[in-house]
C-alpha positions, 0 to 999 in steps of 0.5 A: 340753425336748427330747422323747424323740420328737424324739430318736427321729427321729435315727438312731444316729450322729446321736443319738451326736453329739447326746449326746456329752459337751460337755467332749470336743471333737467332730468330726462328719464329715457327708456331703452330705444326712446331716442335719448341720444337724439334728444341730447344732441338736439338739446346741445344744438338748441343751446348753441343756436337758440340760446347763444351759448358758446360751444366751448362753454358746454360740457357733455359727458358720456360713459364710453368712447363709442357713445362719445363718438356717436354723439360727436358724429350726430352733432357734426351733422347738426352744428358742423365740425368746428363747433362740435370740436369746441364742445368739451365732449368725452368720458368722465375719465378723458375729461379729467385726464385732459384737465389734470394735465393742463392744470397739474400744478394746481393739485401738486402733481406732474403733468407727465403722469402715466395712467396705470391700467387695470392690469398693472394696478393688479400686479402692483397690489399683488406685489404688495400683498406678498408681505401679508400672506404669512398673516391670516389674510384670506383676500386675493389680489383681485378682491383687494383691488376691488375694495380699493376701487370701490373706496376710491369711487366713494372718495374714501382715503385709506384712513377713512377705509380703516375707520369703516373696516374697524370691525374686521381685521381684513379691512384694516389690512386692506387699508394698509395695502391701499396706503402703500399702493397710493404711495407706490403710484405717486412714486412712479408718477402715475394715476390709476383709472379711479385716481383720474376721477378722485384727482379730477374732483380735487381739481374741479373743486377750484372754481376758477378751473370750471368757470368756463362751463355754462351747461353740463350734460351727462348721459347714462346718469343712472350709472354714475358713482359718488365721485362722478356725481361730485365731478358733475356738481363741481363742473356745474358750480358756476352755472347751476345749469345741468341736463342729465339723461338716464333710466333707473330701470337700466341701472346694472352697474351697482357692482361697479359702485354706480348709485342710482340714488344720484337721481334723488341726490340731484333733486336735493342739490338742485331743488328746481330740477324738472323730470321729463319722461321719454316713454315712446320706444322706437326699437322693439316690438310690443311683445318684447316691451310687454315682457320687459315691463312685466319683469321690471314692474316687480320692483315696487320702489321704482319710479313709475313710467312705462314704454309704448311702441307703434311697432308690430307685436312681433314674436313672443319671447320664450322662457325655458328652464332646464335641469342642467347647464348641458341640457340648456346648451344643447337646446340652444345649439339645436335651436340655432341649427333648426332656425337656420335650416327652417329659414332656408338660409335667410338666417346665418350663424352670425345672425345669432348672439348668445349672452352670458352672465360671465365668461366662465359659463361658456364652456358647455355652450362652446362644446354644444355648438361644436358638436352641432357644427356651429362656428362660434367666437367668444367676444371680449377675450383679449382687448387690443391694448391688453396684447403683449406686443402692444403693451411692450411698445406702449411701455417704451413710450411711457418711459420716454414721457415719464421715466419714473413709471416703474411698471413700464421699466420692469416690463421692457428692460428685457424686451428684447432680451438683455439677460437682466434677471429679476433680482437685478431689476429689483436692485435697480428699482431699490437704488433708484428709490434710495437716490430719489431718481428715476430707474431710467436715470439710474441705468443711464448713469451706470451706462455713462459711468457716472454711477457705480455699477451694481452686482451682478454688473449690468453696464455692458447689457444696457447699451441698446436700451439706453440708445432707444430711450435717448433717441426717442426722448430727443425726437419727442422733445424736439420742436413741437415733438414728433408724432407717436406714429413716427416714434413707434416706427423708429422704436421698431428699428432701434430694438429690432422688434419684428425679429424679436417677435419672430424669435419668441412668438409662434404667431408672430405674423398676427402680432406684427399686424397688431403692431401695424394697427397700433401705428394706424391708431396713432395716426388716427389720434393725430388726425382727429386731435386738434393742433396743440395751441401755443402757450398764451402770452400777455397779449393773446389768448386762444379759444383753447385756453379761454378758461385760464383766469386772469384774476390777481387773487389766483396764482398764475404760476399755479394755473399756468397750463402744462405743455401737451405733447403729441406723445402725451396725447397719444398715450392718454388716448391709448390708455383711455381707449378701453372700447377698442378691440381687434377685428374678429372674423364674421359668419360665426355666432358671437358668444359674449357677456 
């Protein structure tokens, strides 16, 4: 139970937010450093301990895996690991992916869908775009991908995008590509990241699927887009009990379709909404706050609020203007060097960070730092799950779970090399489409002699590929399903992947370390993922399945839960772990966007 001493650590505004009646929708407008995570976790604990809500009836949504993990750690200290584990806690994408797999039949998709990452989505769009290059079409694949993503964020179909873009031929063409792109995703039994929200909203529109939720809480609400707002609204359909935390002054994701207007939209959709402002800052000095407020106050349309602190005044921020980027870079490098020398070693290179608007602006800075002998590192260069060796192994596992996922097939049919050319791969994909079978089923048929070979012949080249897929499939499907960490180890042996790296990659040692890190990640997923409960029968229902409704007017075959396998849970975790990056060496000045 939350102790009085714990409540005493909250200031007056924080306490008011935590104790706010759960049946009244609440907007907590929290400035930076005002303790919003503490308030959010304390409110969840209060709902459970004082208002007796079941932990499993609470939905808490964050924007990053890092934020979800931090909230999970704090809640564990407040209410214990068991109750924390029952809360539906995670990002919008993770929440949707989990429920889509469990209730896939309800919206007529297959539960073993693959999450198509941004890189594969862009490749697919680039391939579709080739058809239109001969026309007077000026947009690049990145621009087309961005338009499609923004359309999905607003819930627009290809037909709706056509109507919106009726004034320009480019938009009409993008709408055509959008429709072809969607068709290709469905054919590969895959959803892209935006689809997780679009299809999630379709699923949560079924009231039976969300009846379990008695209270929904959303962090960083100012960064929600149209689909995320709709998701929140659908999840809260039964209870109408909502708590959101946000700060319109920190809305920086408009380019990613975030809509700060969702704060006003919530007040219209939930008329009894109350606003509580957290204006006590615990992180910054007074001078930093004063400078920040002077800048943000120039927005005359903002919600009036302020920030105060009891911290010391601190150093005065400095604003300098330069004639060129090279003058700016030289000043920054010299200033870092001066401060390290001035403090007599109290400050080191890794005590400084340089923030950029975009990575392309780093060249002048890196040159200036190098001239002054200052070691530096660029952050967010290659994310862990974007690395070649990691994507290779994931592609094998994706095909084991979803043999229709063509991007994975195209990627690893030649890893290690089997001398199968691009035209041959294209012909395999076309024949599989004509026969309405997966590319994996086609090559297995060719290998077994059940399907005629193609020209040029590939039967003799498919042995190692078919053996690897069949072995892994058997291991993944046997009782309970083998854990992904073991599947990866078997895969490495089956395709002799270490020898392939040694043969093809000059830096194979570091890539092999990444392979081992992937196994560690799989083990971590297995350790932190609750045991997969058995399918409920007529006589028993587990807590994990409590949202399955038994009303006669709802088709039980449709609502029945699809099986979650250890492999599927691992693949989902890897596709949604966009925060994970490889470790970089310390004692260097970080340069980052």
